[in-house]
One Martini backbone bead per residue (centre of mass of N, CA, C, O) as a GRO file, in nm:
protein
  287
    1GLN     BB    1   0.099   0.035   0.020
    2ARG     BB    2   0.029   0.378  -0.086
    3LEU     BB    3   0.086   0.703   0.065
    4GLY     BB    4  -0.017   1.043  -0.012
    5ASP     BB    5   0.041   1.405   0.137
    6GLY     BB    6   0.309   1.594   0.063
    7LEU     BB    7   0.533   1.431   0.271
    8GLY     BB    8   0.558   1.179   0.137
    9VAL     BB    9   0.581   0.861   0.097
   10LEU     BB   10   0.409   0.591   0.250
   11ARG     BB   11   0.545   0.289   0.326
   12VAL     BB   12   0.367  -0.027   0.345
   13CYS     BB   13   0.366  -0.321   0.476
   14PRO     BB   14   0.238  -0.599   0.372
   15SER     BB   15  -0.040  -0.769   0.561
   16GLY     BB   16  -0.291  -0.906   0.625
   17ASP     BB   17  -0.323  -1.041   0.880
   18HIS     BB   18  -0.150  -1.044   1.161
   19GLN     BB   19  -0.026  -1.328   1.157
   20GLN     BB   20   0.056  -1.332   0.858
   21GLY     BB   21   0.228  -1.077   0.871
   22VAL     BB   22   0.443  -1.175   1.067
   23ALA     BB   23   0.535  -1.414   0.888
   24ARG     BB   24   0.598  -1.234   0.623
   25CYS     BB   25   0.717  -0.976   0.819
   26ALA     BB   26   0.967  -1.037   1.014
   27ARG     BB   27   1.195  -0.863   0.843
   28CYS     BB   28   1.374  -0.568   0.794
   29ALA     BB   29   1.615  -0.445   0.549
   30LEU     BB   30   1.837  -0.174   0.574
   31ARG     BB   31   2.022  -0.048   0.307
   32ASP     BB   32   2.310   0.160   0.385
   33VAL     BB   33   2.450   0.352   0.110
   34VAL     BB   34   2.595   0.640   0.176
   35ASP     BB   35   2.782   0.870   0.038
   36VAL     BB   36   2.941   0.785  -0.238
   37HIS     BB   37   3.022   0.983  -0.466
   38PHE     BB   38   2.991   0.963  -0.764
   39GLY     BB   39   3.287   1.103  -0.927
   40LYS     BB   40   3.495   1.133  -0.737
   41LEU     BB   41   3.823   1.296  -0.688
   42ALA     BB   42   4.127   1.135  -0.560
   43TRP     BB   43   4.468   1.185  -0.465
   44GLY     BB   44   4.673   1.005  -0.271
   45ARG     BB   45   4.920   1.210  -0.248
   46GLU     BB   46   4.709   1.433  -0.126
   47THR     BB   47   4.479   1.230   0.052
   48ALA     BB   48   4.607   0.921   0.109
   49THR     BB   49   4.350   0.848  -0.078
   50SER     BB   50   4.189   0.707  -0.334
   51TYR     BB   51   3.933   0.833  -0.580
   52ASP     BB   52   3.693   0.695  -0.812
   53LEU     BB   53   3.479   0.557  -1.028
   54LYS     BB   54   3.589   0.264  -1.003
   55ILE     BB   55   3.604   0.249  -0.698
   56ALA     BB   56   3.309   0.311  -0.635
   57GLU     BB   57   3.192   0.064  -0.783
   58GLN     BB   58   3.341  -0.154  -0.615
   59LEU     BB   59   3.248  -0.073  -0.333
   60TYR     BB   60   2.944  -0.091  -0.380
   61LEU     BB   61   2.918  -0.394  -0.476
   62HIS     BB   62   3.063  -0.521  -0.238
   63ALA     BB   63   2.867  -0.412  -0.024
   64VAL     BB   64   2.620  -0.556  -0.124
   65ASP     BB   65   2.725  -0.842  -0.087
   66ASP     BB   66   2.796  -0.812   0.222
   67LEU     BB   67   2.507  -0.741   0.315
   68ILE     BB   68   2.367  -0.992   0.216
   69ALA     BB   69   2.539  -1.186   0.388
   70GLU     BB   70   2.432  -1.063   0.668
   71THR     BB   71   2.134  -1.211   0.615
   72GLN     BB   72   2.208  -1.476   0.685
   73GLY     BB   73   1.958  -1.655   0.872
   74LYS     BB   74   1.742  -1.443   0.797
   75GLN     BB   75   1.405  -1.323   0.791
   76ILE     BB   76   1.344  -1.162   0.494
   77SER     BB   77   1.086  -0.955   0.354
   78ARG     BB   78   1.251  -0.672   0.318
   79TRP     BB   79   1.375  -0.402   0.138
   80LEU     BB   80   1.552  -0.094   0.212
   81LEU     BB   81   1.638   0.173  -0.037
   82PRO     BB   82   1.815   0.439  -0.033
   83LEU     BB   83   1.820   0.706  -0.284
   84GLY     BB   84   2.101   0.914  -0.276
   85ASN     BB   85   2.263   1.078  -0.055
   86ASP     BB   86   2.505   1.142  -0.239
   87PHE     BB   87   2.567   0.951  -0.477
   88TYR     BB   88   2.647   1.201  -0.612
   89HIS     BB   89   2.893   1.465  -0.655
   90MET     BB   90   2.706   1.596  -0.875
   91ASP     BB   91   2.448   1.824  -1.059
   92ASN     BB   92   2.624   1.884  -1.331
   93VAL     BB   93   2.819   1.968  -1.615
   94LYS     BB   94   3.002   2.172  -1.415
   95ASN     BB   95   3.079   2.026  -1.149
   96THR     BB   96   2.846   2.091  -0.936
   97THR     BB   97   2.647   2.180  -0.716
   98LEU     BB   98   2.351   2.326  -0.677
   99ASN     BB   99   2.515   2.587  -0.539
  100GLY     BB  100   2.807   2.590  -0.713
  101THR     BB  101   3.015   2.393  -0.606
  102PRO     BB  102   3.308   2.286  -0.679
  103GLN     BB  103   3.429   1.967  -0.825
  104ASP     BB  104   3.603   1.671  -0.814
  105VAL     BB  105   3.597   1.498  -1.129
  106ASP     BB  106   3.560   1.169  -1.288
  107GLY     BB  107   3.478   1.272  -1.574
  108ARG     BB  108   3.216   1.272  -1.756
  109TYR     BB  109   2.894   1.312  -1.698
  110GLY     BB  110   2.783   1.062  -1.855
  111LYS     BB  111   2.979   0.854  -1.724
  112VAL     BB  112   2.879   0.884  -1.434
  113ILE     BB  113   2.580   0.830  -1.467
  114GLU     BB  114   2.602   0.545  -1.596
  115ALA     BB  115   2.756   0.406  -1.368
  116GLY     BB  116   2.541   0.448  -1.152
  117GLU     BB  117   2.306   0.301  -1.285
  118ILE     BB  118   2.436   0.022  -1.313
  119ALA     BB  119   2.496  -0.024  -1.012
  120VAL     BB  120   2.201  -0.010  -0.904
  121ILE     BB  121   2.077  -0.230  -1.079
  122LYS     BB  122   2.260  -0.457  -0.978
  123ALA     BB  123   2.184  -0.433  -0.680
  124ILE     BB  124   1.878  -0.495  -0.706
  125GLU     BB  125   1.904  -0.769  -0.848
  126ARG     BB  126   2.040  -0.901  -0.597
  127MET     BB  127   1.825  -0.836  -0.376
  128MET     BB  128   1.558  -0.967  -0.514
  129THR     BB  129   1.645  -1.269  -0.456
  130LYS     BB  130   1.553  -1.238  -0.140
  131ALA     BB  131   1.368  -0.964  -0.169
  132PRO     BB  132   1.186  -0.716  -0.173
  133VAL     BB  133   1.210  -0.369  -0.307
  134ASP     BB  134   1.242  -0.048  -0.150
  135VAL     BB  135   1.268   0.257  -0.318
  136ILE     BB  136   1.405   0.574  -0.182
  137TRP     BB  137   1.415   0.903  -0.245
  138VAL     BB  138   1.703   1.106  -0.124
  139PRO     BB  139   1.806   1.409  -0.115
  140GLY     BB  140   2.090   1.582  -0.159
  141ASN     BB  141   2.336   1.843  -0.170
  142HIS     BB  142   2.480   1.737  -0.441
  143ASP     BB  143   2.211   1.544  -0.589
  144PRO     BB  144   1.901   1.629  -0.646
  145THR     BB  145   1.897   1.590  -0.962
  146THR     BB  146   2.060   1.331  -1.035
  147SER     BB  147   1.906   1.138  -0.835
  148PHE     BB  148   1.625   1.176  -0.946
  149HIS     BB  149   1.691   1.054  -1.229
  150LEU     BB  150   1.786   0.787  -1.120
  151ALA     BB  151   1.515   0.700  -0.992
  152ARG     BB  152   1.357   0.712  -1.262
  153THR     BB  153   1.521   0.499  -1.406
  154VAL     BB  154   1.465   0.270  -1.207
  155LYS     BB  155   1.158   0.277  -1.236
  156ALA     BB  156   1.158   0.208  -1.540
  157TRP     BB  157   1.323  -0.056  -1.535
  158PHE     BB  158   1.105  -0.183  -1.296
  159HIS     BB  159   0.793  -0.154  -1.394
  160ASN     BB  160   0.747  -0.492  -1.430
  161GLU     BB  161   0.837  -0.529  -1.119
  162ASP     BB  162   0.695  -0.646  -0.826
  163ALA     BB  163   0.971  -0.646  -0.638
  164VAL     BB  164   0.972  -0.327  -0.722
  165ALA     BB  165   0.971  -0.012  -0.551
  166VAL     BB  166   0.941   0.345  -0.640
  167ASP     BB  167   1.027   0.654  -0.489
  168VAL     BB  168   0.983   1.005  -0.641
  169GLU     BB  169   0.913   1.202  -0.446
  170PRO     BB  170   0.989   1.550  -0.359
  171ALA     BB  171   1.032   1.507  -0.075
  172PRO     BB  172   1.293   1.529   0.168
  173ARG     BB  173   1.098   1.353   0.343
  174LYS     BB  174   1.073   1.015   0.458
  175TYR     BB  175   0.855   0.719   0.502
  176PHE     BB  176   0.854   0.393   0.688
  177ALA     BB  177   0.618   0.137   0.734
  178TYR     BB  178   0.677  -0.140   0.973
  179GLY     BB  179   0.449  -0.219   1.133
  180LYS     BB  180   0.578  -0.078   1.445
  181ASN     BB  181   0.745   0.088   1.241
  182LEU     BB  182   0.914   0.420   1.211
  183ILE     BB  183   1.090   0.550   0.927
  184GLY     BB  184   1.321   0.804   0.877
  185LEU     BB  185   1.425   1.006   0.577
  186THR     BB  186   1.728   1.199   0.549
  187HIS     BB  187   2.016   1.366   0.491
  188GLY     BB  188   2.097   1.621   0.720
  189ASP     BB  189   2.153   1.938   0.611
  190SER     BB  190   1.885   2.104   0.724
  191GLU     BB  191   1.804   1.979   0.979
  192LYS     BB  192   1.782   1.959   1.300
  193HIS     BB  193   1.840   1.675   1.467
  194GLU     BB  194   1.673   1.745   1.734
  195PHE     BB  195   1.394   1.788   1.556
  196LEU     BB  196   1.310   1.514   1.415
  197PRO     BB  197   1.114   1.379   1.614
  198ASN     BB  198   0.897   1.607   1.601
  199ILE     BB  199   0.854   1.599   1.296
  200MET     BB  200   0.742   1.314   1.290
  201ALA     BB  201   0.502   1.359   1.488
  202GLN     BB  202   0.367   1.575   1.299
  203GLU     BB  203   0.370   1.429   1.006
  204ARG     BB  204   0.297   1.126   1.170
  205ARG     BB  205   0.077   1.084   1.391
  206PRO     BB  206  -0.065   0.807   1.352
  207GLU     BB  207   0.193   0.628   1.324
  208TRP     BB  208   0.347   0.727   1.579
  209SER     BB  209   0.128   0.640   1.797
  210LYS     BB  210   0.169   0.315   1.710
  211ALA     BB  211   0.463   0.312   1.750
  212THR     BB  212   0.755   0.139   1.907
  213CYS     BB  213   0.946   0.230   1.657
  214THR     BB  214   1.155   0.525   1.624
  215GLU     BB  215   1.345   0.638   1.329
  216TRP     BB  216   1.643   0.793   1.208
  217LEU     BB  217   1.812   0.811   0.881
  218ILE     BB  218   2.131   0.958   0.811
  219GLY     BB  219   2.373   1.161   0.666
  220HIS     BB  220   2.656   1.375   0.547
  221MET     BB  221   2.889   1.322   0.787
  222HIS     BB  222   3.060   1.037   0.739
  223ARG     BB  223   2.965   0.946   1.037
  224SER     BB  224   2.894   0.812   1.326
  225ARG     BB  225   2.580   0.875   1.506
  226GLN     BB  226   2.377   0.942   1.816
  227TRP     BB  227   2.030   0.987   1.914
  228VAL     BB  228   1.809   1.013   2.211
  229THR     BB  229   1.514   1.042   2.324
  230LYS     BB  230   1.283   1.058   2.542
  231ASN     BB  231   1.058   0.892   2.696
  232VAL     BB  232   0.719   0.807   2.564
  233ASP     BB  233   0.546   0.607   2.699
  234GLN     BB  234   0.591   0.341   2.481
  235HIS     BB  235   0.836   0.482   2.407
  236GLN     BB  236   1.207   0.454   2.361
  237GLY     BB  237   1.270   0.662   2.181
  238THR     BB  238   1.403   0.859   1.935
  239VAL     BB  239   1.621   0.772   1.682
  240VAL     BB  240   1.934   0.917   1.562
  241ARG     BB  241   2.110   0.817   1.269
  242VAL     BB  242   2.440   0.832   1.165
  243LEU     BB  243   2.605   0.742   0.877
  244LYS     BB  244   2.812   0.587   0.693
  245SER     BB  245   3.082   0.597   0.445
  246LEU     BB  246   3.243   0.505   0.131
  247SER     BB  247   3.390   0.754   0.089
  248GLY     BB  248   3.636   0.941   0.008
  249THR     BB  249   3.884   1.195   0.035
  250ASP     BB  250   3.911   1.503  -0.051
  251SER     BB  251   4.098   1.786  -0.067
  252TRP     BB  252   3.924   1.975   0.106
  253HIS     BB  253   3.877   1.785   0.352
  254PHE     BB  254   4.175   1.728   0.405
  255LYS     BB  255   4.267   2.023   0.458
  256LYS     BB  256   4.048   2.052   0.707
  257GLY     BB  257   4.064   1.754   0.865
  258TYR     BB  258   3.843   1.544   0.746
  259VAL     BB  259   3.938   1.267   0.915
  260GLY     BB  260   3.900   0.903   1.010
  261GLY     BB  261   3.676   0.779   0.867
  262GLN     BB  262   3.499   0.502   0.808
  263GLN     BB  263   3.474   0.294   0.539
  264ALA     BB  264   3.125   0.216   0.504
  265ALA     BB  265   2.853  -0.015   0.559
  266GLU     BB  266   2.490  -0.071   0.625
  267VAL     BB  267   2.260  -0.286   0.823
  268TYR     BB  268   1.917  -0.281   0.914
  269PHE     BB  269   1.693  -0.417   1.170
  270TYR     BB  270   1.330  -0.489   1.168
  271ALA     BB  271   1.070  -0.583   1.347
  272HIS     BB  272   0.735  -0.612   1.297
  273ASP     BB  273   0.662  -0.570   1.622
  274GLY     BB  274   0.860  -0.317   1.706
  275TRP     BB  275   1.197  -0.348   1.660
  276TYR     BB  276   1.521  -0.323   1.701
  277ALA     BB  277   1.755  -0.586   1.554
  278GLY     BB  278   1.999  -0.452   1.449
  279HIS     BB  279   2.346  -0.427   1.316
  280ASN     BB  280   2.568  -0.404   1.031
  281VAL     BB  281   2.918  -0.380   0.941
  282VAL     BB  282   3.104  -0.291   0.641
  283ALA     BB  283   3.390  -0.274   0.490
  284ALA     BB  284   3.570  -0.142   0.263
  285ARG     BB  285   3.625  -0.298  -0.069
  286LEU     BB  286   3.802  -0.403  -0.371
  287LYS     BB  287   3.821  -0.754  -0.327
   0.00000   0.00000   0.00000
């Protein structure tokens, strides 16, 4: 079921009656490979580690395989795949972000776009062999235009595939309801992170009031961090998780001293009856 109200599509895990739903939707796996920055160029002699289009593609697909492997032995009923979150490093043929900040980019615009499309399609094809995939577009600050068209390409590619659903709604914040879980998705560059729990409660009042697990998953900062609000009634507090990034460090960030973050990807598990069931982290690898 898909519900739209101007605040982003709310994707609801299908479940017949309650008992059948619990059996069929035992656990949702949220595969979070955020801030990949496809197209970023970094020269190792200048930035300690190299990063280019080929490296990004290898890291991304290896991370997909490793995260799928982390689900072995678990009853996964659905995948949730946020798409965007600075998947691309640039937003136009001038190799700048939406706001016009120049970026070091590896290759021509068309080459970067095509490589990203192929990588995402391969990733979804691998994921759907295990469970249906819900793809949700989350605009980043580097790639709101390029990732939007990436999501539309993915939607068109899988338009005849029942196992893949793609949300390309324009809202910057998205929500995914799975059983008694309500998961919020946003890039994390605009809203104050401490405001996100209240934003969820305001924008999704009916679902929030029924959920026993409420969490936000955001990117942008390229390193893990976590906040938890105070307990309210049956809620155990809304958790705001900042996720790791696969991306290497470019010259600007290296010069500013933004170094030391682990290049990694993560998969989060949510049980249908409303609880966070743990997560696994896989380190970036080229081989």
